[in-house]
N, C-alpha and C positions, 0 to 999 in steps of 0.2 A: 714529622720532625723528631729526630732522636733526642734522648735526654741530654747527650753531650752537646748537640747543636743548640738546644734550648738554654743550657747552662752557659755556653759561650756567649750567646746573645744577651743573656741577663748580665754577665760580667761587662760586656761592652756598653750596654745601656747604663749600668751603674757608674761606670767610669765617665761616660759622657755627662751624666747628671751632676756628678761631683765637679767636673771641669767647668760646667756652667756656673758653679758657685765659687769659682776661682781657686779650686784645689789643684795642685800638681799631682797627677795620678800615674802610677806605674802598675801595669798589669803583668802578672806572672803566669801567663797562659801556659798550660800544660806542665807546670812545675809539680803539681800534686802536693804542694806545700801547705802550710797552715793558713795562709792568707792568699786570696786571689788578687787583691789590690792593696797597694800601699799608697795612702793619700797624705799629702803634706800641704800645709798652709802656714804662713809666717805668724799668724795670730792665734793659732790653735795647736793643741797637742796632735802629734801624728796619729793616723788611724791605720790599723791593720783590719782589713775588711774581708770577711768571708761571705761570698755570695751564694745564697741558697734560695732557689725559687720559692719553695714552700716555707722557708724559715726554719725548718727542723735541722738540728745538728745532733749527732750522736754525742753522748757524754764525753767520750774520749776526744772528739773533735773540739768540744767546748773547752776542755781542760788544756788542750794543746794551744788553742787560740789565746786563752787567758795567760798561759805561761810565756808564750812568745811576746805578747803585748807588754806584759809586766817587765820582762827582760829588756825590751827595747824602749821602755818609757812611752808606750803608745796606748791608745784606747782600743780595746777589742770591740769591733763592730760587726753585726750581722746585717747584711742587706738582703731583704726578701722582696717578693713580688706578690702581694695579696691579690691583685687583679691586674690584667694587662694595662701597661702604661703607668702604673703606680709603683714606686720603689719606696720601701719602708726601711729606715735605718734604725737599728736598736743597739744600744750600748750594753755590754755585759758588765754588770755592776760589781759582782763579787765572784770569787773563785767558785767554780761549779763543784758540787759534791755529789757523790753517787746517790741515786734514787730520789733526787729532788729536782724540781723544775728550775731552770735558770732564772736568775734575778736580772730582769731586763728593764731598760728605760728607753723612751724615744730619744733618738739622737738627731739633731738638726745640723745638716751640713753647712 
């Protein structure tokens, strides 16, 4: 299975998981934008979700996600898959800075 196929599958699984928790989710497949998913729910702040199978994002990607979410009034979320069948949601808490690890917290959908 190619990396692209695995990534697409992870995006679809993440979307499905959020929808089971009553989120309205729009997938921006193939857009190569900052977020793979936009998730909305009436009782929560919007989420801009970047799906990364291993959870790693380059610093430039982290800064772009942070900037877009800040501009949109949304929470920047990284969705990873630590093991098959498990999706981990993490909130990016602060603006990323060069040469430091991102400040993340568990996010519950």
